[in-house]
N, C-alpha and C positions, 0 to 999 in steps of 0.2 A: 218432404221436397228437398232436392239437393241443388245447391247453387255453386257453380264453379267460379272460383276467384283465381284467375291465372291457372296454375296446374294443380292447385289444391281445391278439393271439393268439401264443402261443409253441408251438414244436414240441417234443415229448418222444420220444425213441427211444433204442435202444441205439447206442452209439457205433461209428463205423467206425474202422478202423485209422488212417486219416489224421487222425482227430480226437484221438488219444491225446495228442500233444504240446501242441496248443492247450488241451486240457482241463487237463493238468497245469500249464501256465503260468498259466491262470486260477486254478486251486487254489492255487498258490504265491503269487500276488500277493494273493489274498484272505486266505490264512493269515497273511502278513506284516502285512497291515492290521489284522487282528483278534486272532488268537491270538498271533502273534509278539511282540507288545508285552508279553505276560504270561509268556512262556516264557524259560527260560535258554538260553544259547548252545548248550548240550548238546541241549536240546529242539528248538531251531530246526534244528540240524545234522542230528539224527536224522530229523525230518520230511522235510527236503530229501532226505536219502538214501532214504527210503522211496519218495517219489513219483518219483525219478529212477533207482530201482533197475531194472536190466535184467530181473531175475527177475520183478518185478511186471508189466512189459510183456509178457514171454513168457507169464505166467499169463493176462493179458488176451487175447493172440492165441489162446490155447488154449481160450478161453471159461470159464476157471476164476476169473476176476476180472472180473465183469460190470460194465461201466460204462455208465450211462445219462446222456444229455446233454439239456440244455434249450438250445434254440436260438432266436434272435431274428433272423429274416431270414438264416438260415444261420450266424450267429456264436454260438459257445458262450458261454452266459451262466450256466450252472449245470451241475453234474455230481454224481452220486452212484453209489456202487458197492456191490456185494454180494460178501462173501468168506466162506469158512469156513461155507457153508451159509446162515446167516441173520444174519450180521454186517454192518450197514451201516458203510461206509467211505468217507471222503472226501466227505461232503455239503457242497458249497460252492456259493454263488451269488455272482456278481460284485456288487460294492458298489451299482452303480447300479440293480440289480434287487432289492435287499433290500426287503421289505415290499410286494411286488407279487404274492405268491402263488407264485412260482417254486419256492422250497424246499419248500413244502407240497405242491405238485403232484408234484415229483420224489418226495418221501417217499411220498405216497399211491400212486403208480404202482409203486414198489419194493416197498411192503407188499402191493399186490395181486398182483404177480408172485410173491412168496414164498408167499402164501396159496393162489393158485389154480393156479399152474403148478409150483412147487417143493414144494408140500405141507407147508410150514412152518406152525407154529402161533404163532410169535413172531418178533420182530425185536429184535436186540441191538445196542447202540451204546456205544462208549466216548466220551461226549459231551465236547467242549471246554468249559471253564468258561463261555465267552461263548455257547454254544449250549444250555445246560441249560434256560433258560426256554422256548426254541422247542420243545425236545423235550417238555417238560411239556405245552405247549399242544396237542401232537400226540398225547398220550395215553401217553407214556412215564413209567415210574416208576423211581426211583433204586433200584438194587440194594444199594449202599453209598455211603459218603461219597467224596468226591473223593480221588484218589490220584495218584501220579506214577509214570510208567513211562519210564525212560530220558530224563528231563528233560521229558517231555510230561505235562501235567496233564489228567486225564480223570475223568469220573464215569460208572461203568457203569450203563446204564439198559436197560430192556426194555419192549416193548409186545407185548401178547397180542392176537391177532386174534379 
C-alpha cells in the first residue's frame, strides 16, 4: 500500500523475512536517539534483549508477531508490530522521517488491520514517555500513570475503534 505524504510517496506493507534485521537496526538506532537517553542501563539492556531475541524472530516467522514496515525507495524508514492480539509493539520511525506522516500512516494501517481483519475492538500500547503526545493525538487514552517495567518506562494507553 502506498501512502502519499505531500509530494513524497512511501510504501507500507507486511515485512518480509529479509527485512527483519534491517527493521530491528532502525528500531535500535531510533530507540537510542530518543528513549535510550531517558532509560536506565537496565532498561536499555532489556530493550536490546527484546529486539534481538531469537524467540521474537521465530514468532515473526510463524506469523504470530506481525511486523509492518514503511519504505522509502525500498529502504526501511519505519516499522510497527502487533502482538498478543491487539497490542502495538515497536512503532518506530527513523529520525529523518519524523513529522512526515510515516508514524501516523503506520498506526492507521495497523488499526485498520486489527479492526477489519482481526476483529479487534481496540488497540493497546505501552507508550514510551517521548511518544505519549503522539499517541494522544492519534486518539489513545491513558489507562494509568507512567510506570516502569524492567527499567523501561511506559504509559499504558488504549484506543477504541
